[in-house]
C-alpha positions in Angstrom: -3.2 62.7 31.8 -5.6 59.9 30.6 -5.0 60.8 27.2 -1.1 60.7 27.5 -1.5 57.2 29.1 -3.8 56.1 26.4 -1.3 57.2 23.9 1.6 55.4 25.6 -0.6 52.0 25.9 -1.3 52.2 22.4 2.3 52.7 21.1 3.5 50.0 23.6 0.9 47.5 22.0 2.0 48.7 18.5 5.6 47.9 19.2 5.1 44.7 20.8 3.1 43.6 17.6 5.7 45.0 15.4 8.3 43.1 17.1 6.4 40.0 17.7 7.6 36.8 15.7 4.4 36.5 13.9 4.8 40.0 12.6 8.5 39.5 11.5 7.0 36.3 9.7 4.4 38.0 7.8 6.1 41.4 7.2 8.2 40.2 4.2 4.9 38.1 2.8 3.1 41.5 2.8 6.0 43.4 1.4 6.3 41.1 -1.4 2.7 40.9 -2.3 2.6 44.7 -2.3 5.5 44.5 -5.0 3.5 42.2 -7.0 0.2 44.0 -6.8 0.2 45.6 -10.2 0.8 42.2 -11.6 -1.8 40.6 -9.5 -4.3 43.2 -10.5 -3.7 42.6 -14.2 -3.9 38.7 -13.6 -7.3 39.3 -12.0 -8.4 41.3 -15.1 -7.3 38.7 -17.4 -9.3 35.9 -15.4 -12.2 38.1 -15.5 -12.1 38.3 -19.3 -11.0 34.7 -20.0 -14.0 33.7 -17.5 -16.5 34.9 -19.6 -14.9 33.7 -22.7 -14.9 30.1 -20.9 -18.8 30.8 -20.3 -19.3 31.6 -24.0 -17.5 28.6 -25.3 -19.4 26.3 -22.9 -22.7 27.8 -24.0 -22.0 27.4 -27.6 -20.6 23.8 -27.3 -24.0 23.1 -25.4 -26.0 24.8 -27.9 -24.3 23.3 -31.0 -23.9 19.7 -29.4 -20.1 20.3 -29.7 -19.3 17.1 -27.8 -21.4 14.9 -29.7 -20.3 16.4 -33.1 -16.5 15.5 -32.3 -17.8 12.0 -32.0 -19.2 12.3 -35.6 -16.0 13.8 -36.8 -13.9 10.8 -35.1 -16.2 8.2 -36.9 -16.0 10.0 -40.2 -12.2 10.3 -40.1 -12.1 6.5 -38.8 -14.3 5.5 -41.6 -16.7 3.9 -39.4 -20.3 4.5 -40.9 -22.0 2.8 -38.2 -20.5 4.9 -35.5 -21.2 8.0 -37.4 -25.0 7.1 -37.6 -25.0 6.5 -33.9 -23.5 9.6 -33.2 -25.9 11.5 -35.6 -28.9 10.0 -34.0 -27.5 10.8 -30.4 -27.5 14.4 -31.6 -31.0 14.2 -32.9 -32.3 12.8 -29.7 -30.6 15.1 -27.5 -32.0 18.1 -29.5 -35.4 16.5 -29.2 -35.0 15.9 -25.3 -33.5 19.4 -25.0 -36.7 21.0 -26.6 -39.1 18.7 -24.7 -37.4 19.8 -21.4 -37.6 23.3 -22.2 -41.3 23.2 -23.2 -42.0 21.5 -19.9 -40.3 24.0 -18.1 -41.9 26.9 -19.8 -45.4 25.3 -19.3 -44.9 24.8 -15.5 -43.5 28.2 -15.1 -46.5 29.7 -16.9 -49.1 27.8 -14.8 -47.3 28.6 -11.5 -47.1 32.4 -12.3 -50.7 32.2 -13.7 -51.8 30.7 -10.4 -49.6 33.1 -8.1 -50.8 36.2 -9.9 -54.6 34.8 -9.6 -54.1 34.0 -5.8 -52.9 37.4 -5.2 -55.7 39.3 -7.3 -58.2 37.3 -5.2 -56.6 38.3 -1.9 -56.5 41.9 -3.0 -60.1 41.7 -4.2 -61.1 40.2 -0.9 -59.1 42.8 1.3 -60.9 45.6 -0.5 -64.3 44.3 0.1 -63.7 43.1 3.9 -61.9 44.2 6.7 -59.3 41.8 8.4 -61.0 42.1 11.7 -64.0 40.2 10.4 -61.9 37.7 8.5 -61.6 34.2 9.7 -58.3 33.5 11.6 -56.8 31.1 8.8 -57.5 34.0 6.3 -55.8 36.6 8.4 -52.8 34.1 8.6 -52.7 33.7 4.9 -52.5 37.8 4.5 -49.7 37.8 7.1 -47.7 35.3 5.2 -48.2 37.5 2.0 -47.1 40.5 3.8 -44.0 39.0 5.2 -43.0 37.7 1.9 -43.6 40.9 0.2 -41.5 42.8 2.9 -38.9 40.2 2.3 -38.8 40.8 -1.3 -38.6 44.6 -0.9 -35.7 44.1 1.6 -33.6 41.3 -0.7 -34.0 43.1 -4.2 -32.0 46.0 -3.4 -29.2 43.7 -2.2 -29.3 41.4 -4.9 -29.2 44.5 -7.3 -25.9 45.5 -5.6 -24.4 42.1 -4.9 -25.5 40.5 -7.8 -23.0 42.2 -10.3 -20.0 41.4 -7.4 -21.0 37.7 -7.5 -20.9 37.7 -11.2 -17.6 39.2 -11.3 -16.5 36.8 -8.5 -17.7 33.9 -10.4 -16.1 35.1 -13.8 -12.6 35.6 -12.2 -13.0 31.7 -10.7 -13.9 30.4 -14.0 -11.0 32.1 -15.7 -8.4 31.2 -13.0 -5.3 29.3 -13.6 -6.3 25.6 -13.3 -3.0 24.3 -11.7 -4.0 23.7 -8.0 -2.3 25.3 -5.0 -2.3 28.8 -3.5 1.1 29.7 -5.0 0.5 33.4 -3.1 0.6 31.8 0.2 4.1 30.7 -0.3 6.4 32.7 2.0 9.6 33.8 0.2 11.8 33.6 3.2 11.0 30.1 4.3 14.1 28.2 5.4 13.3 25.1 3.0 12.4 27.3 0.0 14.7 25.8 -2.0 13.5 22.4 -1.4 9.7 23.1 -1.1 7.4 21.2 -3.5 3.7 21.6 -3.8 0.8 20.5 -6.0 1.3 23.9 -8.0 5.0 23.0 -8.8 4.2 19.4 -9.7 1.4 20.4 -12.0 3.3 22.9 -13.8 6.4 20.6 -14.1 4.1 17.9 -15.6 2.2 20.7 -17.9 5.5 21.2 -19.5 6.8 17.8 -19.8 6.1 17.4 -23.6 3.7 14.7 -23.3 0.9 15.1 -26.0 -2.1 14.1 -23.8 -0.9 15.7 -20.9 -0.7 19.1 -22.7 -4.2 18.5 -24.2 -5.4 17.8 -20.8 -4.0 21.3 -19.4 -4.8 23.0 -22.3 -8.6 22.2 -21.9 -8.2 23.5 -18.2 -7.9 20.1 -16.6 -6.9 19.9 -13.1 -4.7 16.7 -11.7 -6.2 14.7 -8.9 -3.7 14.2 -6.2 -4.6 10.8 -4.4 -1.9 11.7 -1.9 -1.1 15.4 -1.7 2.7 16.4 -1.5 3.9 15.7 2.2 7.3 15.6 3.8 8.9 12.1 3.3 12.3 11.9 5.2 14.6 14.2 3.2 12.4 14.8 0.4 8.6 15.1 -0.8 6.4 12.4 -1.8 3.1 12.7 -3.7 0.7 10.3 -5.8 -1.1 11.7 -8.7 -4.0 10.2 -11.0 -3.1 10.8 -14.4 -5.4 12.0 -17.0 -6.8 9.6 -19.9 -4.0 8.5 -22.3 -1.2 9.1 -19.9 0.9 6.4 -18.1 3.3 6.6 -15.3 5.9 5.1 -17.8 5.4 7.9 -20.2 6.4 10.5 -17.1 9.4 8.1 -16.2 10.7 8.4 -19.6 11.1 12.2 -19.5 12.7 12.2 -16.0 15.4 14.5 -17.0 12.8 17.0 -18.1 10.7 16.5 -15.0 13.8 17.0 -12.9 14.8 20.4 -14.8 11.1 21.7 -14.4 11.1 21.0 -10.6 14.6 22.4 -10.2 16.2 19.2 -9.1 18.9 16.7 -10.6 17.7 13.8 -12.2 19.2 11.5 -9.3 16.8 13.5 -6.9 13.5 13.1 -8.9 11.8 9.4 -9.1 8.7 9.3 -10.9 7.6 5.5 -10.7 4.5 3.5 -11.3 2.0 2.9 -8.4 -0.3 0.0 -8.1 -2.0 1.1 -11.6 -0.2 2.3 -14.9 -2.1 5.5 -14.7 -1.0 6.5 -11.3 2.2 8.3 -10.6 4.1 8.1 -7.5 6.6 10.9 -7.3 9.6 11.4 -4.8 11.5 14.5 -4.8 14.5 14.8 -2.7 15.6 17.9 -0.9 18.0 19.7 -2.8 21.8 18.4 -1.8 20.3 15.7 0.7 21.5 12.7 -1.5 25.0 14.2 -1.6 27.8 12.8 0.5 28.3 9.1 1.6 26.0 7.3 4.3 28.8 7.6 7.1 30.1 5.1 9.4 28.6 1.6 9.7 26.8 1.5 13.0 28.6 -1.7 13.8 32.1 -0.7 12.9 33.3 -0.6 16.5 30.8 -2.6 18.8 27.7 -4.3 18.6 26.1 -7.5 17.4 23.7 -8.7 14.8 20.5 -11.1 14.9 20.3 -12.7 11.6 16.9 -12.9 11.8 16.5 -9.2 12.3 18.9 -8.0 9.6 22.0 -6.0 9.1 22.7 -2.3 8.8 23.0 -1.7 5.0 22.7 1.9 4.4 20.8 5.2 4.3 17.5 5.2 2.1 16.5 8.3 0.4 14.6 9.3 3.2 17.9 9.4 5.4 16.9 6.3 7.3 19.0 3.5 8.3 17.6 0.3 6.4 17.9 -3.0 8.0 18.7 -5.4 5.4 16.9 -8.9 5.8 19.2 -12.1 5.8 16.7 -14.6 6.9 14.2 -15.7 4.5 15.9 -13.6 1.8 18.4 -14.3 -0.9 20.3 -11.5 -2.7 21.4 -10.5 -6.2 23.8 -7.6 -6.2 25.3 -6.1 -9.6 26.4 -3.2 -11.2 29.4 -1.8 -13.3 32.9 -2.5 -11.9 34.2 -0.2 -9.3 30.7 1.0 -8.3 30.4 -0.6 -4.9 28.7 -4.4 -5.3 31.6 -6.4 -3.7 31.5 -3.8 -0.8 28.0 -4.3 -0.5 28.3 -8.0 -0.5 31.1 -7.6 2.1 29.1 -5.4 4.4 26.1 -8.1 4.4 28.7 -11.1 5.1 30.4 -8.8 7.7 26.9 -8.3 9.5 26.1 -11.9 9.1 29.5 -12.8 10.9 28.5 -10.5 13.8 25.8 -13.3 14.7 27.7 -16.1 16.6 25.4 -18.5 15.6 25.7 -17.9 11.7 28.2 -20.2 9.7 29.7 -18.3 6.6 30.9 -19.9 3.2 32.5 -17.3 0.9 33.7 -18.2 -2.7 35.4 -15.3 -4.8 35.5 -16.4 -8.7 38.4 -14.0 -9.3 41.7 -12.8 -8.0 40.4 -10.2 -5.3 41.5 -10.0 -1.6 38.2 -8.2 -0.6 37.4 -11.1 1.8 40.8 -12.2 3.2 40.2 -9.9 6.4 37.1 -12.5 7.2 39.1 -15.7 6.6 39.4 -16.3 10.3 35.4 -16.2 10.7 34.7 -18.3 7.5 34.0 -22.1 7.6 34.7 -22.2 3.8 36.7 -19.9 1.7 38.1 -20.1 -1.8 39.3 -17.3 -4.1 40.7 -17.7 -7.6 39.8 -18.3 -11.1 41.0 -22.0 -12.0 38.8 -24.9 -12.1 39.2 -26.0 -8.6 37.6 -22.8 -7.2 34.5 -23.6 -9.3 34.6 -27.1 -8.4 34.6 -26.3 -4.9 31.8 -23.7 -5.2 29.6 -26.5 -6.9 30.2 -28.8 -4.1 29.4 -26.2 -1.8 26.0 -25.6 -3.6 25.5 -29.5 -3.4 26.4 -29.7 0.2 23.9 -27.1 0.9 21.4 -28.9 -1.1 21.8 -31.8 1.0 21.7 -29.9 4.1 18.5 -28.2 2.9 17.0 -31.9 2.7 18.3 -32.8 6.1 16.9 -29.6 7.8 13.6 -30.4 6.2 13.3 -33.6 7.8 14.6 -32.3 11.3 12.1 -29.2 11.1 9.2 -31.9 10.3 10.2 -34.0 13.4 9.8 -31.0 15.8 6.6 -30.6 17.9 4.0 -29.0 16.0 6.0 -29.0 12.7 7.1 -25.5 12.6 6.7 -24.3 8.9 10.3 -22.5 9.1 13.4 -22.1 11.3 13.1 -19.7 14.1 15.6 -17.8 16.4 14.5 -20.4 19.1 15.5 -23.3 17.1 18.5 -21.9 15.6 19.8 -21.4 19.2 19.6 -25.2 19.7 23.0 -26.3 18.5 22.2 -30.0 18.6 19.4 -29.4 15.9 21.8 -27.8 13.3 19.4 -25.2 12.2 21.6 -22.4 12.5 21.6 -19.9 9.8 24.1 -20.8 6.9 25.1 -18.0 4.4 26.9 -18.8 1.1 28.3 -15.7 -0.8 29.6 -15.7 -4.2 31.3 -12.7 -5.8 31.4 -12.7 -9.4 29.0 -15.3 -9.7 28.6 -15.1 -13.6 32.1 -16.8 -13.8 30.5 -19.9 -11.9 27.1 -19.7 -14.1 29.1 -19.5 -17.4 31.5 -22.1 -16.4 31.8 -24.8 -19.2 32.1 -27.7 -17.0 30.2 -26.6 -13.8 28.0 -23.9 -15.0 24.9 -25.8 -15.7 24.9 -27.9 -12.5 25.6 -24.8 -10.5 22.5 -23.1 -12.0 20.4 -26.1 -11.1 21.5 -26.2 -7.2 21.3 -22.5 -7.0 17.9 -22.3 -8.2 16.8 -25.1 -6.0 18.3 -23.3 -3.0 16.6 -20.1 -3.7 13.3 -21.4 -4.1 13.3 -24.0 -1.1 16.2 -23.1 1.1 15.0 -19.7 2.6 12.7 -21.3 5.1 15.5 -23.4 6.6 17.9 -20.9 7.2 19.9 -21.1 4.1 20.8 -17.7 2.6 22.5 -17.1 -0.9 24.4 -13.8 -1.6 25.3 -13.3 -5.0 27.4 -10.5 -6.6 28.1 -9.9 -10.4 29.3 -7.2 -12.8 27.5 -8.9 -15.8 23.8 -9.0 -15.0 22.8 -10.3 -18.6 20.4 -12.8 -19.8 23.4 -15.1 -20.7 25.4 -14.6 -17.4 22.7 -14.9 -14.9 20.1 -17.4 -15.2 16.5 -16.1 -15.5 15.3 -18.4 -12.8 17.7 -16.9 -10.4 16.4 -13.3 -11.2 13.1 -14.3 -11.0 13.3 -16.0 -7.6 15.7 -13.7 -5.5 13.8 -11.7 -3.3 16.3 -8.8 -2.8 17.8 -7.2 -5.8 20.5 -4.4 -5.8 21.5 -2.6 -8.7 24.4 -0.2 -8.7 25.0 2.1 -12.0 24.3 -0.3 -15.0 24.4 0.4 -18.6 21.3 -0.5 -19.9 17.5 -1.6 -19.2 18.4 -5.3 -19.6 21.0 -5.2 -17.0 18.7 -3.0 -14.7 15.6 -5.7 -15.1 18.0 -8.7 -14.9 19.0 -7.4 -11.3 15.6 -5.6 -10.2 13.1 -7.7 -11.8 11.1 -7.8 -15.1 9.1 -4.5 -15.8 11.1 -2.4 -13.2 12.7 -0.2 -15.9 9.4 0.6 -17.4 7.9 1.4 -14.0 10.5 4.0 -13.5 12.8 2.1 -11.1 16.0 2.6 -13.1 19.7 2.1 -11.8 20.8 3.5 -15.4 20.2 6.9 -13.9 23.1 6.5 -11.3 26.2 8.1 -12.8 29.8 6.2 -12.6 32.0 7.2 -9.9 30.0 10.4 -8.9 27.2 8.0 -7.4 29.6 5.2 -6.4 28.2 3.4 -3.4 24.7 4.3 -4.2 22.1 1.7 -5.4 18.5 1.1 -6.1 17.3 -1.9 -4.4 13.9 -3.9 -4.3 12.7 -6.2 -1.6 14.7 -4.8 1.0 11.9 -3.1 2.8 8.1 -2.9 2.7 8.5 -0.1 0.0 8.4 -0.9 -3.6 12.0 0.2 -4.0 14.5 2.3 -2.2 17.5 4.4 -3.2 20.1 3.4 -0.9 23.6 5.0 0.1 25.5 1.8 1.2 27.7 1.7 4.3 31.3 1.3 3.1 33.8 -0.5 5.6 37.4 -0.5 4.5 38.9 -4.0 3.9 41.8 -3.2 6.7 39.1 -2.7 9.2 36.4 -5.3 8.2 37.5 -7.9 10.5 39.3 -7.8 13.9 39.6 -11.3 15.4 
């Protein structure tokens, strides 16, 4: 009876364990490892052989001063006799120091061994002549210590003879292991995010096959990358920060972005290697597969809601899948890209958001025949559209009026108690002061800056407003499809706080919108594809991050404004 109950209880426990979620989770892992067992055994044997080979190579390098001899060869090839002599002297000095250290160690070992043997011999002789009961207490203690140490040696030596070879094998396998970090054998084959999973091992392998010569040499010599920030989940992707080896810059990795994306099993748009605070530190963000597909969805304020211009406007979804509130107050914008990629739509979204702040005054000038802002006409204080000289004249007059308004606001702000350094929400709400947000949007601004009669004046006024108008609540929004050094003044590019680049043709247009050096740092709108990535842009200055990949909200013209 008792036996049957025990069997039934054991069977019940085993069934419950077999049916548990943890067992179900680990069962495919164990099955996977059993299938790979022959290959794993072969790898361990190869690690054992390679570990001994590495030990032999290290020993030979140490004995022959291989590291110092490489300096001699480099100096000889460079034709530098002074460096060659210094390297040879370093070899002789190192050899002399080694022999001196070896002599000191041998001498100390010999002296210590002789002293220990002499002490043991004296103790044995005394024990032969006298009984322990007649010895002083301190001498008995010495004999007890000797006996204890002898017993410990007799106990430990057999274990060392058994475990020593095992430890030797384990150390050799560890020395001969693959130097790419990460425990790949712990990766479960049935995890839900297996297609998007990115870890240190995958990143290291991708970089090892990138085709960069210094990286190839680094991995060939058994180097291991240092991860300042280990791969971690970051929104709809994975972020990691890597200290690159000597001779490798983040720009060199960014130049091979397509290869890196292929090595990671991603599209180029889903792989963003950029420079961190140092040229030798790589920031890598890898999107989950398919997470960047599709648009941003409906604009959050499409049907209801208001905006505070001091807090920002919903602009789009970042690569992390988070809604980004684009700053308006204390910000000026330069938006650009190839025709039809979404720049005017982005400008309209910003303008529409500003229009939902009842205290904001809006001026819009379209330097072309485009009806994109017609639905906003009832809300605009000034609005002109066209390609004739009168539109350019009115746009320059608006810039001039804003410059005068900036000076007036400066005097008004200075007369307030405490002389606040900038306009605040509280001051903007006091209508009598006239410090409300004032937004000027100019679409196709390159037509204005390149105008034969008004271009120079427009450039000077725009630069003045961009540099000084932010703290007075004056905001410039500029959009162009021709972001070149001739069409957009350098001072405009240098001083705007928010740069937005949709798909552009080359690095000149890229840096003309996002700022100098951005292309080299890996922040590249040139990777965006015409039509396929319409509505997606690379933006700087719109958040605390160095850059954002933004899928902008699209508001159709027919629903942009309902008076």
